[in-house]
BAKOL-557725 format. One record per residue (C-alpha): y, x, z. Coordinates in nm, 4 decimals. Layout:
N
{{Y X Z}}
...
END
This chain:
347
{{-0.6806 -3.2027 8.5499}}
{{-0.4690 -2.8527 8.4194}}
{{-0.0570 -2.9322 8.3805}}
{{0.0449 -2.7276 8.1191}}
{{0.4206 -2.6583 8.1075}}
{{0.5777 -2.5819 7.7060}}
{{0.9373 -2.5228 7.6041}}
{{1.0640 -2.6155 7.2988}}
{{0.8428 -2.9193 7.3173}}
{{1.0381 -3.1071 7.0440}}
{{0.9568 -2.7871 6.7670}}
{{0.6574 -2.8241 6.5015}}
{{0.5069 -2.6135 6.7635}}
{{0.5511 -2.7990 7.0342}}
{{0.4701 -3.1452 6.9159}}
{{0.1258 -2.9397 6.7689}}
{{0.0500 -2.7864 7.1283}}
{{0.1190 -3.1676 7.3241}}
{{-0.1077 -3.3251 7.1076}}
{{-0.3868 -3.0390 7.1546}}
{{-0.3752 -3.0119 7.5216}}
{{-0.3222 -3.3909 7.5291}}
{{-0.6635 -3.3722 7.3642}}
{{-0.8307 -3.1327 7.6116}}
{{-0.7744 -3.3075 7.8449}}
{{-0.4409 -3.1966 8.0191}}
{{-0.1649 -3.3031 8.1924}}
{{0.1960 -3.1562 7.9215}}
{{0.4807 -3.1637 8.0995}}
{{0.8065 -3.0573 7.8295}}
{{1.1289 -2.9154 7.8893}}
{{1.4173 -3.1097 7.6112}}
{{1.7609 -3.0823 7.5991}}
{{1.9873 -3.3372 7.5949}}
{{2.1500 -3.4825 7.2660}}
{{2.3707 -3.7097 7.1236}}
{{2.0834 -3.8024 6.8619}}
{{1.7283 -3.8812 6.9231}}
{{1.5129 -3.5848 6.8849}}
{{1.1604 -3.6647 7.0144}}
{{1.0584 -3.7419 6.6559}}
{{0.7699 -3.4706 6.6447}}
{{0.6465 -3.5796 6.9232}}
{{0.6961 -3.9891 6.9045}}
{{0.3372 -4.0650 6.8600}}
{{0.2154 -3.9516 7.1901}}
{{0.5484 -4.1216 7.3845}}
{{0.4260 -4.4506 7.1016}}
{{0.0384 -4.4532 7.2543}}
{{0.0157 -4.5943 7.6026}}
{{-0.3131 -4.3968 7.6899}}
{{-0.1768 -4.0793 7.6054}}
{{0.1936 -4.1591 7.6641}}
{{0.1207 -4.1512 8.0897}}
{{-0.0148 -3.7307 8.0507}}
{{0.3328 -3.6739 7.9223}}
{{0.6056 -3.5967 8.1079}}
{{0.9466 -3.4834 7.9318}}
{{1.2213 -3.2442 8.1438}}
{{1.5671 -3.1489 8.0825}}
{{1.6538 -2.8031 8.0727}}
{{1.7322 -2.5384 7.8781}}
{{1.6628 -2.1706 7.8355}}
{{1.9756 -2.0654 7.9396}}
{{1.9545 -2.1910 8.2585}}
{{1.7563 -2.0179 8.4496}}
{{1.8442 -2.3197 8.7473}}
{{1.6916 -2.5997 8.5661}}
{{1.3825 -2.3291 8.4967}}
{{1.3243 -2.2983 8.8489}}
{{1.3761 -2.6596 8.9549}}
{{1.0740 -2.7128 8.7404}}
{{0.8541 -2.4872 8.8015}}
{{0.8407 -2.5740 9.1299}}
{{0.7996 -2.9407 9.0878}}
{{0.5707 -2.9126 8.8033}}
{{0.3481 -2.6872 8.9767}}
{{0.2212 -2.6285 8.6445}}
{{-0.1240 -2.3914 8.5887}}
{{0.0290 -2.2955 8.1788}}
{{0.3182 -2.2431 8.0394}}
{{0.4412 -2.1743 7.6986}}
{{0.7307 -2.0304 7.5833}}
{{0.7940 -2.1826 7.2755}}
{{1.1520 -2.2718 7.2247}}
{{1.3713 -2.0658 7.0691}}
{{1.6717 -1.9785 6.7911}}
{{1.4391 -2.0187 6.5049}}
{{1.6172 -1.9412 6.2384}}
{{1.6358 -1.5893 6.1205}}
{{1.9739 -1.6749 5.9085}}
{{2.1353 -1.8571 6.0606}}
{{2.0380 -1.5557 6.3788}}
{{2.3256 -1.3608 6.1994}}
{{2.5734 -1.6068 6.2273}}
{{2.4479 -1.7026 6.6056}}
{{2.4007 -1.3263 6.7134}}
{{2.4807 -1.4129 7.0454}}
{{2.3418 -1.6824 7.1186}}
{{2.0173 -1.6092 6.9674}}
{{1.9989 -1.3417 7.2150}}
{{2.0474 -1.5626 7.4907}}
{{1.7990 -1.8328 7.4435}}
{{1.5226 -1.5662 7.2592}}
{{1.5041 -1.2899 7.5032}}
{{1.7220 -1.3455 7.7678}}
{{1.5965 -1.6803 7.8029}}
{{1.2018 -1.5400 7.8535}}
{{1.3566 -1.2948 8.0903}}
{{1.4313 -1.6045 8.3049}}
{{1.1723 -1.7745 8.2654}}
{{0.9968 -1.5340 8.3785}}
{{1.2308 -1.4749 8.6857}}
{{1.1487 -1.8036 8.7717}}
{{0.7662 -1.7801 8.7291}}
{{0.7867 -1.4592 8.8574}}
{{0.9513 -1.6494 9.1976}}
{{0.7023 -1.9226 9.2064}}
{{0.3947 -1.7301 9.2373}}
{{0.5072 -1.5030 9.4672}}
{{0.6737 -1.8404 9.7178}}
{{0.3321 -2.0901 9.6543}}
{{0.1149 -1.8276 9.5807}}
{{-0.1004 -1.9408 9.3183}}
{{-0.1304 -1.8152 8.9592}}
{{0.0251 -1.9137 8.6492}}
{{-0.0377 -1.7704 8.2859}}
{{0.2107 -1.7956 8.0260}}
{{0.2087 -1.7518 7.7008}}
{{0.4741 -1.6039 7.5619}}
{{0.5721 -1.6860 7.1569}}
{{0.5969 -1.3860 6.9289}}
{{0.6475 -1.3262 6.5663}}
{{0.5447 -1.1462 6.3062}}
{{0.9767 -1.0758 6.2153}}
{{0.9474 -0.8480 6.4524}}
{{0.7418 -0.5736 6.2699}}
{{1.0293 -0.6576 5.9915}}
{{0.9800 -0.3861 5.7976}}
{{0.6891 -0.1752 5.9258}}
{{0.4505 -0.1018 5.6485}}
{{0.1463 -0.4110 5.5889}}
{{-0.1001 -0.4550 5.7274}}
{{0.0466 -0.5385 6.0342}}
{{-0.2054 -0.5323 6.3529}}
{{-0.1000 -0.5467 6.6950}}
{{-0.0470 -0.1570 6.7513}}
{{0.1812 -0.2222 6.4269}}
{{0.5154 -0.0068 6.6001}}
{{0.8173 -0.3325 6.5784}}
{{1.1307 -0.2618 6.2825}}
{{1.3181 -0.5039 6.3213}}
{{1.5198 -0.6834 6.0977}}
{{1.7925 -0.9391 6.2112}}
{{1.9353 -1.0602 6.5859}}
{{1.5669 -1.3103 6.6287}}
{{1.3723 -1.0684 6.5855}}
{{1.5301 -0.8066 6.7939}}
{{1.5753 -1.0597 7.0465}}
{{1.1587 -1.1476 6.9958}}
{{1.1097 -0.8030 7.0527}}
{{1.2708 -0.7907 7.3577}}
{{1.0960 -1.1034 7.4724}}
{{0.7967 -0.9084 7.3547}}
{{0.8480 -0.6116 7.6112}}
{{1.0062 -0.8390 7.8757}}
{{0.6929 -0.9940 7.9008}}
{{0.4614 -0.6864 7.9158}}
{{0.7050 -0.5295 8.1241}}
{{0.6742 -0.8396 8.4133}}
{{0.2633 -0.8415 8.3280}}
{{0.2243 -0.4426 8.3956}}
{{0.5107 -0.4751 8.7201}}
{{0.3896 -0.8214 8.8796}}
{{0.0314 -0.8163 8.8138}}
{{0.1429 -1.2177 8.5861}}
{{-0.1412 -1.3277 8.3623}}
{{0.1383 -1.3386 8.0544}}
{{-0.0388 -1.3122 7.6924}}
{{0.1887 -1.1965 7.3195}}
{{0.0844 -1.4371 7.0833}}
{{0.2289 -1.2248 6.7859}}
{{0.1786 -1.5352 6.5075}}
{{0.3018 -1.5004 6.1451}}
{{0.4573 -1.7587 5.9191}}
{{0.3048 -2.1430 6.0308}}
{{0.3866 -2.4190 5.8491}}
{{0.3272 -2.7703 5.8680}}
{{0.4980 -3.1203 5.7094}}
{{0.6702 -3.0970 6.0538}}
{{0.8529 -2.8024 5.9359}}
{{1.1975 -2.7984 5.9522}}
{{1.3964 -2.8448 5.6675}}
{{1.5774 -2.5151 5.6535}}
{{1.2623 -2.3478 5.6584}}
{{1.2408 -2.1696 5.2872}}
{{0.8651 -2.3800 5.2373}}
{{0.9822 -2.7313 5.3499}}
{{1.2858 -2.6877 5.1692}}
{{1.0845 -2.6964 4.8490}}
{{0.8698 -2.9037 4.9194}}
{{1.1291 -3.1516 5.0006}}
{{1.2876 -3.1004 4.7159}}
{{0.9432 -3.0707 4.5311}}
{{1.0031 -3.4447 4.6921}}
{{1.2950 -3.5740 4.5749}}
{{1.3015 -3.4036 4.2451}}
{{1.0101 -3.6048 4.1580}}
{{1.1089 -3.8738 4.2137}}
{{1.4503 -3.8125 4.1127}}
{{1.6462 -3.7990 4.2962}}
{{1.7425 -3.4285 4.3197}}
{{1.8184 -3.1852 4.0071}}
{{1.8406 -2.8536 4.1159}}
{{1.6694 -2.6284 4.4230}}
{{1.7992 -2.3089 4.5041}}
{{1.6967 -2.0124 4.7082}}
{{1.7368 -1.6818 4.8046}}
{{1.4180 -1.3755 4.7791}}
{{1.1699 -1.5077 4.5740}}
{{0.9999 -1.1979 4.5694}}
{{0.9579 -1.1720 4.9592}}
{{0.6281 -1.1974 5.0941}}
{{0.4352 -1.4095 5.3298}}
{{0.1183 -1.4359 5.5524}}
{{0.1212 -1.8146 5.5962}}
{{-0.0640 -2.0489 5.7970}}
{{-0.0732 -2.4006 5.9347}}
{{0.0016 -2.4437 6.2521}}
{{-0.1769 -2.6770 6.3938}}
{{-0.4498 -2.4425 6.3931}}
{{-0.2032 -2.1962 6.5703}}
{{-0.1920 -2.4100 6.8630}}
{{-0.5713 -2.3603 6.9550}}
{{-0.5315 -1.9546 6.9051}}
{{-0.2010 -2.0290 7.1933}}
{{-0.4554 -2.1377 7.4140}}
{{-0.7716 -1.9282 7.3447}}
{{-0.5440 -1.6558 7.4882}}
{{-0.4321 -1.8381 7.8072}}
{{-0.8934 -1.9228 7.8578}}
{{-0.9783 -1.4929 7.8773}}
{{-1.0610 -1.3346 8.2402}}
{{-0.7780 -1.0296 8.1158}}
{{-0.4235 -1.1292 7.9791}}
{{-0.4359 -0.9514 7.6328}}
{{-0.1501 -0.9471 7.3038}}
{{-0.2764 -1.0775 6.9625}}
{{-0.1727 -1.1010 6.5932}}
{{-0.2125 -1.4716 6.4805}}
{{-0.2260 -1.4432 6.0821}}
{{-0.4381 -1.5125 5.7736}}
{{-0.5104 -1.1842 5.6687}}
{{-0.3655 -1.3119 5.3202}}
{{0.0364 -1.2949 5.1789}}
{{0.1803 -1.4834 4.9153}}
{{0.5421 -1.4790 4.7647}}
{{0.7885 -1.7424 4.7596}}
{{0.7276 -1.7304 4.4418}}
{{0.4667 -1.8348 4.4497}}
{{0.4019 -2.0928 4.7265}}
{{0.6889 -2.2583 4.4512}}
{{0.4393 -2.1939 4.2050}}
{{0.1836 -2.3664 4.3887}}
{{0.4029 -2.6539 4.5190}}
{{0.6023 -2.7532 4.1743}}
{{0.2043 -2.7765 4.0222}}
{{0.0664 -3.0463 4.2371}}
{{0.3379 -3.3102 4.0757}}
{{0.2963 -3.1121 3.7178}}
{{0.6217 -2.9882 3.6711}}
{{0.6989 -2.6465 3.5833}}
{{0.9308 -2.4575 3.8736}}
{{1.1218 -2.2331 3.6874}}
{{1.2942 -2.5746 3.5233}}
{{1.3841 -2.6582 3.8585}}
{{1.4748 -2.3423 4.0585}}
{{1.8577 -2.1454 4.0979}}
{{1.9370 -1.7543 4.2745}}
{{2.2402 -1.8160 4.5379}}
{{2.2866 -1.4992 4.6866}}
{{2.4352 -1.6433 5.0025}}
{{2.1144 -1.6858 5.0969}}
{{1.9508 -1.3777 5.0884}}
{{1.9480 -1.2210 5.4277}}
{{2.1914 -0.9032 5.5328}}
{{1.8738 -0.7614 5.6140}}
{{1.5964 -0.8090 5.4077}}
{{1.2052 -0.8103 5.4954}}
{{0.9901 -0.7499 5.2109}}
{{0.6305 -0.7974 5.3081}}
{{0.4639 -0.9317 5.5996}}
{{0.0280 -0.9206 5.6489}}
{{-0.0943 -0.9829 5.9465}}
{{-0.4079 -0.8481 6.0111}}
{{-0.6107 -1.1690 6.2235}}
{{-0.9197 -0.8644 6.3805}}
{{-0.9438 -0.8790 6.7035}}
{{-0.8405 -1.1983 6.7419}}
{{-1.1323 -1.3296 6.5065}}
{{-1.3342 -1.0940 6.7352}}
{{-1.2793 -1.1335 7.0892}}
{{-1.1233 -1.4685 7.0688}}
{{-1.3650 -1.5955 6.7765}}
{{-1.0706 -1.8161 6.6167}}
{{-0.9989 -1.8151 6.2331}}
{{-0.7791 -2.0647 6.0176}}
{{-0.9142 -2.3345 5.8665}}
{{-0.6866 -2.4697 5.6654}}
{{-0.5908 -2.2440 5.3514}}
{{-0.2892 -2.1501 5.1317}}
{{-0.3444 -2.4025 4.9209}}
{{-0.4510 -2.7080 5.1122}}
{{-0.1198 -2.5873 5.3344}}
{{0.1256 -2.6654 5.0658}}
{{-0.1226 -3.0170 4.8905}}
{{-0.0535 -3.1457 5.2909}}
{{0.2946 -3.0310 5.2672}}
{{0.3804 -3.2048 4.9091}}
{{0.2067 -3.4525 4.9706}}
{{0.3545 -3.5615 5.3260}}
{{0.7579 -3.4505 5.0877}}
{{0.6401 -3.6906 4.7876}}
{{0.6069 -3.9453 5.0268}}
{{0.8999 -3.9665 5.2425}}
{{1.1000 -3.8861 4.8661}}
{{0.8949 -4.2304 4.7130}}
{{1.0115 -4.4029 5.0552}}
{{1.3976 -4.2869 5.0097}}
{{1.3921 -4.3656 4.6511}}
{{1.2881 -4.6982 4.7430}}
{{1.5097 -4.7898 5.0313}}
{{1.7813 -4.6427 4.7521}}
{{1.7314 -4.8802 4.4868}}
{{1.7836 -5.1332 4.7882}}
{{2.1427 -5.0664 4.8516}}
{{2.0157 -4.7574 5.1826}}
{{2.1571 -4.4793 5.0063}}
{{2.1391 -4.2338 5.3235}}
{{1.8153 -4.2977 5.4484}}
{{1.5028 -4.1185 5.5530}}
{{1.7097 -3.7841 5.5237}}
{{1.6594 -3.5957 5.7548}}
{{1.4073 -3.7829 5.9377}}
{{1.0073 -3.5793 5.9876}}
{{0.6787 -3.8378 5.9937}}
{{0.3819 -3.7170 6.1034}}
END
């Protein structure tokens, strides 16, 4: 039985990857941060499954704490490490740039160094997946591919670029098996509600049920290459199954604007988005990223990977999920529960 260690296991990608690896027969270990509130909602289904629960182990640690990282790696002795942990909100990274750099950039370095020391001590191979981001390309003209020069436009993106080069440097300096997966935007019903796609679909459900009047957004002209997170975790795994480590762009090859997403989401419930959306200047980034469009040619040809869920199907999946949440919220509100389900992610 292979062992995998996942940082960021409680996030969107971490939860889908956990389910994917457990289905493959892995023993999965995840690093979690201690919180005063329950923060395991996205992996709740696994924790409540008696069979899968026995193959999942959670460890307290943090990418800002090298001691905990080394201790966990030495105890678990993973075959594969997936570094998905991050402060991943672009807008927030402008408000907390130092913390973002500490977690995303230096956190990656801490993890790589902990794995390198472990390999040196125990003389065993550990394969590492480093989560990159399309935000690293920033202002670079589309389409963006593996050879495109990075032009980051946020502290988050700059930190991800640093993590990318740390990974490449350790691969070339120490002969470690490390891959960079440069994933373009990938969404799901498990996406955090502060991200624009989930903010939209959550609002659609609540507006349809009369629980919300308006949706405030920033730049509607920004274009993104949106795919389904459940498809993208398979790409992560495939990258670590090759004989030699290589870096890959993961994308659909099709871009849509925020306005397109709005139109598709509101039309699903027979509403006109223009009747409910207002622009809030405070929601614009200090430095905008206008157009991200990935070229997935390499991963399609070398790893035979292709996205299964289309843009239209993705939006429908998210709206359907959040509409159901709104219906439950409305039902509970009608019997006196005023704060029901806000912020809850199901499924």
